[in-house]
C-alpha positions in Angstrom: -176.4 -45.6 60.7 -175.4 -46.5 57.1 -178.6 -45.2 55.7 -178.2 -42.0 57.6 -174.7 -41.5 56.4 -175.6 -42.3 52.8 -178.4 -39.8 52.7 -176.3 -37.1 54.4 -173.4 -37.8 52.1 -175.6 -37.5 49.0 -177.1 -34.2 50.3 -173.6 -32.8 51.0 -172.5 -33.6 47.5 -175.7 -31.9 46.1 -175.1 -28.9 48.3 -171.4 -28.6 47.3 -171.6 -29.1 43.6 -175.1 -27.9 42.6 -177.5 -25.1 43.3 -180.3 -27.5 44.2 -179.7 -27.1 47.9 -178.6 -23.8 49.6 -178.6 -23.6 53.4 -178.0 -20.5 55.4 -177.7 -21.9 58.9 -177.5 -25.6 58.4 -174.7 -28.1 58.1 -174.2 -31.7 57.3 -174.1 -32.8 61.0 -177.6 -31.3 61.7 -178.9 -33.3 58.8 -177.2 -36.5 60.1 -178.6 -36.0 63.6 -182.2 -35.3 62.5 -182.3 -38.2 60.1 -180.9 -40.5 62.7 -183.4 -39.4 65.3 -186.2 -39.8 62.7 -185.2 -43.3 61.9 -184.8 -44.2 65.6 -188.3 -42.7 66.4 -189.9 -44.6 63.6 -188.3 -47.8 64.7 -189.4 -47.3 68.3 -193.0 -46.5 67.1 -193.0 -49.6 64.9 -191.8 -51.8 67.8 -194.3 -50.2 70.2 -197.1 -50.7 67.7 -196.2 -54.4 67.2 -195.6 -54.9 70.9 -192.1 -56.2 70.4 -190.2 -54.8 73.4 -188.7 -58.1 74.6 -185.1 -56.9 74.6 -185.0 -53.1 74.3 -181.4 -52.4 75.2 -179.8 -54.5 72.5 -182.3 -53.6 69.7 -182.3 -49.8 69.8 -179.6 -49.4 67.2 
């Protein structure tokens, strides 16, 4: 979750102090949720591809 928070924090700073990012109906928590879900999905796919589902409950996060 540290990577997700870092990316979201950087985006929030860019949105607040520059005109590089301008959102109409988007907030920082939507960014955080979508990045987190993307990271979790890519980790799940990697583990599925490598057939490494020995202990799924403790290794999800």
